[in-house]
DOMI-963283 format. One line per field, with one value per residue (C-alpha): chain; residue number from 1; residue in three letters; x, y, z. Coordinates in Angstrom, 2 decimals, m for minus. Last residue first. Example, Ala and Ser with C-alpha at 12.3 -4.5 7.8 and 13.67 -1.06 7.14 Angstrom:
! residues 2
c = A / A
k = 2 / 1
r = ser / ala
east = 13.67 / 12.30
north = m1.06 / m4.50
up = 7.14 / 7.80
! end
This chain:
! residues 217
c = A / A / A / A / A / A / A / A / A / A / A / A / A / A / A / A / A / A / A / A / A / A / A / A / A / A / A / A / A / A / A / A / A / A / A / A / A / A / A / A / A / A / A / A / A / A / A / A / A / A / A / A / A / A / A / A / A / A / A / A / A / A / A / A / A / A / A / A / A / A / A / A / A / A / A / A / A / A / A / A / A / A / A / A / A / A / A / A / A / A / A / A / A / A / A / A / A / A / A / A / A / A / A / A / A / A / A / A / A / A / A / A / A / A / A / A / A / A / A / A / A / A / A / A / A / A / A / A / A / A / A / A / A / A / A / A / A / A / A / A / A / A / A / A / A / A / A / A / A / A / A / A / A / A / A / A / A / A / A / A / A / A / A / A / A / A / A / A / A / A / A / A / A / A / A / A / A / A / A / A / A / A / A / A / A / A / A / A / A / A / A / A / A / A / A / A / A / A / A / A / A / A / A / A / A / A / A / A / A / A / A / A / A / A / A / A / A
k = 217 / 216 / 215 / 214 / 213 / 212 / 211 / 210 / 209 / 208 / 207 / 206 / 205 / 204 / 203 / 202 / 201 / 200 / 199 / 198 / 197 / 196 / 195 / 194 / 193 / 192 / 191 / 190 / 189 / 188 / 187 / 186 / 185 / 184 / 183 / 182 / 181 / 180 / 179 / 178 / 177 / 176 / 175 / 174 / 173 / 172 / 171 / 170 / 169 / 168 / 167 / 166 / 165 / 164 / 163 / 162 / 161 / 160 / 159 / 158 / 157 / 156 / 155 / 154 / 153 / 152 / 151 / 150 / 149 / 148 / 147 / 146 / 145 / 144 / 143 / 142 / 141 / 140 / 139 / 138 / 137 / 136 / 135 / 134 / 133 / 132 / 131 / 130 / 129 / 128 / 127 / 126 / 125 / 124 / 123 / 122 / 121 / 120 / 119 / 118 / 117 / 116 / 115 / 114 / 113 / 112 / 111 / 110 / 109 / 108 / 107 / 106 / 105 / 104 / 103 / 102 / 101 / 100 / 99 / 98 / 97 / 96 / 95 / 94 / 93 / 92 / 91 / 90 / 89 / 88 / 87 / 86 / 85 / 84 / 83 / 82 / 81 / 80 / 79 / 78 / 77 / 76 / 75 / 74 / 73 / 72 / 71 / 70 / 69 / 68 / 67 / 66 / 65 / 64 / 63 / 62 / 61 / 60 / 59 / 58 / 57 / 56 / 55 / 54 / 53 / 52 / 51 / 50 / 49 / 48 / 47 / 46 / 45 / 44 / 43 / 42 / 41 / 40 / 39 / 38 / 37 / 36 / 35 / 34 / 33 / 32 / 31 / 30 / 29 / 28 / 27 / 26 / 25 / 24 / 23 / 22 / 21 / 20 / 19 / 18 / 17 / 16 / 15 / 14 / 13 / 12 / 11 / 10 / 9 / 8 / 7 / 6 / 5 / 4 / 3 / 2 / 1
r = unk / unk / unk / unk / unk / unk / unk / unk / unk / unk / unk / unk / unk / unk / unk / unk / unk / unk / unk / unk / unk / unk / unk / unk / unk / unk / unk / unk / unk / unk / unk / unk / unk / unk / unk / unk / unk / unk / unk / unk / unk / unk / unk / unk / unk / unk / unk / unk / unk / unk / unk / unk / unk / unk / unk / unk / unk / unk / unk / unk / unk / unk / unk / unk / unk / unk / unk / unk / unk / unk / unk / unk / unk / unk / unk / unk / unk / unk / unk / unk / unk / unk / unk / unk / unk / unk / unk / unk / unk / unk / unk / unk / unk / unk / unk / unk / unk / unk / unk / unk / unk / unk / unk / unk / unk / unk / unk / unk / unk / unk / unk / unk / unk / unk / unk / unk / unk / unk / unk / unk / unk / unk / unk / unk / unk / unk / unk / unk / unk / unk / unk / unk / unk / unk / unk / unk / unk / unk / unk / unk / unk / unk / unk / unk / unk / unk / unk / unk / unk / unk / unk / unk / unk / unk / unk / unk / unk / unk / unk / unk / unk / unk / unk / unk / unk / unk / unk / unk / unk / unk / unk / unk / unk / unk / unk / unk / unk / unk / unk / unk / unk / unk / unk / unk / unk / unk / unk / unk / unk / unk / unk / unk / unk / unk / unk / unk / unk / unk / unk / unk / unk / unk / unk / unk / unk / unk / unk / unk / unk / unk / unk / unk / unk / unk / unk / unk / unk
east = 37.39 / 36.86 / 39.03 / 41.80 / 41.76 / 42.29 / 45.11 / 46.79 / 46.54 / 48.52 / 51.28 / 51.44 / 51.53 / 54.47 / 53.28 / 54.13 / 53.56 / 50.16 / 46.72 / 46.14 / 46.07 / 45.98 / 42.37 / 41.61 / 40.54 / 39.59 / 38.49 / 37.35 / 37.57 / 35.89 / 37.30 / 34.48 / 34.48 / 31.45 / 32.22 / 31.36 / 34.69 / 36.94 / 38.46 / 37.48 / 40.31 / 43.78 / 44.25 / 46.27 / 45.27 / 42.94 / 44.57 / 43.65 / 44.10 / 45.24 / 46.57 / 46.30 / 45.10 / 46.61 / 44.96 / 42.45 / 42.28 / 39.26 / 40.32 / 43.96 / 45.17 / 48.34 / 50.88 / 51.79 / 55.41 / 58.02 / 57.03 / 55.70 / 52.34 / 48.65 / 48.51 / 47.76 / 45.71 / 45.83 / 43.29 / 43.50 / 40.51 / 38.93 / 41.40 / 39.82 / 38.98 / 35.19 / 35.65 / 38.99 / 40.30 / 44.17 / 45.94 / 48.00 / 49.02 / 50.91 / 51.40 / 52.75 / 51.14 / 52.68 / 53.84 / 51.35 / 50.80 / 50.80 / 47.80 / 47.00 / 43.81 / 42.86 / 45.25 / 46.30 / 46.06 / 48.17 / 47.92 / 51.18 / 52.38 / 51.76 / 54.33 / 53.95 / 57.24 / 55.40 / 53.66 / 50.21 / 48.01 / 46.40 / 43.87 / 43.25 / 41.01 / 41.78 / 39.63 / 41.64 / 40.42 / 41.75 / 41.88 / 42.65 / 44.10 / 43.91 / 45.36 / 43.16 / 42.99 / 39.83 / 36.68 / 35.41 / 35.23 / 38.80 / 38.89 / 40.09 / 41.26 / 40.64 / 41.55 / 40.32 / 40.67 / 40.51 / 43.43 / 42.86 / 45.42 / 42.96 / 39.59 / 36.72 / 33.12 / 31.69 / 33.31 / 33.57 / 30.00 / 29.39 / 31.28 / 34.22 / 33.54 / 32.90 / 36.30 / 38.04 / 36.34 / 36.86 / 36.07 / 35.80 / 34.62 / 35.95 / 34.63 / 36.56 / 34.76 / 35.27 / 33.55 / 32.95 / 33.65 / 31.99 / 33.36 / 30.47 / 31.76 / 30.13 / 31.01 / 29.60 / 30.46 / 29.94 / 30.75 / 29.61 / 27.26 / 24.29 / 25.68 / 26.82 / 23.39 / 22.37 / 25.61 / 25.51 / 22.03 / 22.95 / 25.61 / 23.47 / 20.75 / 23.25 / 24.79 / 21.42 / 20.52 / 23.79 / 23.17 / 19.48 / 20.76 / 23.27 / 20.60 / 18.45 / 21.32 / 22.01 / 18.47 / 18.51 / 21.58
north = 16.33 / 19.93 / 22.12 / 19.53 / 18.85 / 22.54 / 22.87 / 19.56 / 21.17 / 24.05 / 21.89 / 19.65 / 22.63 / 24.37 / 28.07 / 27.90 / 30.91 / 30.12 / 30.37 / 34.15 / 34.76 / 32.74 / 31.59 / 27.76 / 26.04 / 22.40 / 20.88 / 17.27 / 15.03 / 11.72 / 9.43 / 7.06 / 3.76 / 2.11 / m1.46 / m2.74 / m4.77 / m4.49 / m7.92 / m9.27 / m7.95 / m7.69 / m4.19 / m1.39 / 1.16 / 4.04 / 7.42 / 10.70 / 14.23 / 17.55 / 17.63 / 19.74 / 22.41 / 25.88 / 27.72 / 30.53 / 34.02 / 36.04 / 36.71 / 35.65 / 32.07 / 32.36 / 29.61 / 27.19 / 27.19 / 24.48 / 21.57 / 23.97 / 25.54 / 24.46 / 21.44 / 17.92 / 15.28 / 11.76 / 8.99 / 5.26 / 3.31 / m0.11 / m1.75 / m4.84 / m5.25 / m4.92 / m1.78 / m0.02 / 3.44 / 3.69 / 6.85 / 9.75 / 12.87 / 16.18 / 16.09 / 19.11 / 21.40 / 24.25 / 22.12 / 19.64 / 16.36 / 13.39 / 11.00 / 7.24 / 5.46 / 1.99 / 1.99 / m1.59 / m4.02 / m6.80 / m10.04 / m10.58 / m8.59 / m9.90 / m8.84 / m6.15 / m4.45 / m1.50 / m3.91 / m5.45 / m5.77 / m8.44 / m7.26 / m6.64 / m3.34 / 0.32 / 3.45 / 6.88 / 9.39 / 12.72 / 15.57 / 19.18 / 21.96 / 25.71 / 28.27 / 31.41 / 35.17 / 36.64 / 37.87 / 34.48 / 33.39 / 31.76 / 29.50 / 25.97 / 23.60 / 19.70 / 19.14 / 15.99 / 15.16 / 11.34 / 9.06 / 5.50 / 3.00 / 0.15 / 1.12 / 3.49 / 2.37 / 5.62 / 9.07 / 9.49 / 9.28 / 12.05 / 14.53 / 15.97 / 19.71 / 19.18 / 17.56 / 20.44 / 22.90 / 20.99 / 23.39 / 23.49 / 26.98 / 28.47 / 30.42 / 31.82 / 34.61 / 38.15 / 39.80 / 43.55 / 45.99 / 49.24 / 51.37 / 53.70 / 57.04 / 59.28 / 62.77 / 64.69 / 68.52 / 70.98 / 74.61 / 75.33 / 78.31 / 76.52 / 75.45 / 79.04 / 80.58 / 78.80 / 79.84 / 83.49 / 83.67 / 82.33 / 84.89 / 87.85 / 86.63 / 86.58 / 89.96 / 91.65 / 90.01 / 91.49 / 94.97 / 94.95 / 94.02 / 96.80 / 99.36 / 98.47 / 98.73 / 102.31 / 103.40 / 102.02 / 104.15
up = 5.80 / 4.65 / 7.01 / 7.40 / 3.61 / 2.75 / 5.34 / 3.80 / 0.35 / 1.55 / 2.88 / m0.21 / m2.47 / m0.55 / 0.14 / 3.69 / 5.92 / 7.14 / 5.77 / 6.16 / 2.42 / m0.59 / m0.41 / m1.23 / m4.33 / m5.09 / m8.42 / m9.12 / m12.13 / m12.43 / m15.12 / m15.94 / m17.96 / m19.12 / m20.19 / m23.66 / m23.86 / m20.82 / m20.78 / m24.12 / m26.19 / m24.71 / m23.20 / m24.78 / m22.35 / m23.50 / m23.93 / m22.15 / m23.69 / m22.99 / m19.57 / m16.39 / m18.72 / m17.81 / m15.19 / m15.80 / m14.48 / m13.74 / m10.10 / m9.64 / m9.52 / m7.36 / m8.22 / m5.35 / m4.51 / m3.88 / m5.93 / m8.65 / m9.26 / m9.78 / m7.49 / m8.63 / m6.70 / m8.12 / m7.23 / m8.43 / m9.28 / m8.49 / m6.16 / m4.88 / m1.06 / m1.62 / m3.35 / m3.16 / m4.12 / m4.13 / m3.26 / m4.74 / m3.50 / m4.30 / m8.01 / m9.65 / m12.38 / m14.21 / m17.17 / m18.56 / m17.10 / m19.86 / m19.64 / m19.31 / m19.02 / m17.88 / m14.87 / m14.50 / m11.44 / m13.02 / m15.30 / m16.89 / m19.93 / m23.61 / m26.05 / m28.78 / m27.94 / m26.43 / m24.00 / m24.46 / m21.59 / m19.47 / m16.89 / m13.23 / m13.39 / m12.48 / m13.31 / m13.08 / m10.48 / m11.11 / m8.47 / m9.30 / m7.29 / m7.01 / m5.02 / m4.69 / m5.03 / m3.79 / m5.43 / m6.89 / m10.52 / m10.69 / m13.68 / m13.53 / m16.29 / m17.28 / m20.74 / m22.34 / m26.08 / m26.74 / m27.52 / m28.78 / m27.60 / m27.27 / m28.89 / m28.08 / m28.83 / m27.35 / m26.82 / m30.55 / m31.18 / m28.78 / m30.77 / m28.82 / m28.43 / m24.61 / m24.16 / m25.74 / m23.36 / m20.20 / m17.43 / m13.61 / m12.44 / m9.06 / m6.10 / m3.20 / m1.52 / 0.01 / 2.72 / 2.09 / 4.95 / 5.73 / 8.60 / 10.03 / 11.32 / 14.03 / 15.33 / 18.13 / 19.17 / 21.94 / 22.88 / 26.46 / 27.31 / 28.71 / 32.03 / 33.00 / 33.01 / 36.47 / 38.08 / 36.97 / 38.18 / 41.68 / 41.92 / 41.05 / 43.52 / 46.39 / 45.49 / 45.54 / 48.84 / 50.52 / 49.07 / 50.34 / 53.97 / 53.99 / 52.54 / 55.48 / 58.06 / 56.79 / 57.59 / 61.10 / 62.08
! end
């Protein structure tokens, strides 16, 4: 009887050891896997060049000592040099002075605030704003902003594309002598551009320009 009890105890111990061994060995038998992915994004850009190739080719002596009604080549245009499509705008500031001019019929006109240069806007551009620039209470220039497009839709300027010229030339007003003689007259030109995507549903030039102005005022 005593011998049988010994074997019974040995059997119980053996089963306990086997169970413990199985439990320890089980934690190293899983199949495992790890994956990693890096999403690379490139930030775009809106960049433009303002160019006047015809104006640059005008000899220096032709840009001085100009006379009433003389026309000079001047052709502002914008090239998209950035990564993103853009909507483009040009601002022109025309000098203004209170002078007497001669009308088409050769008669003198009354003294008035007069734009000293005129130009003809080419197709593909539309005016979106005009305003007077004053100094000490006097109007010294008039600002005009034009959008590349139509009245209802801005034209997309894609990467590498260039707009048509806003105009091809400017003409000095037919002023009576002695009023602007030997004056240096400037016609500042400024370009603006804004991305085409994620700026709202409206593509109307005046609305798009308002978005630009709100961000850059």
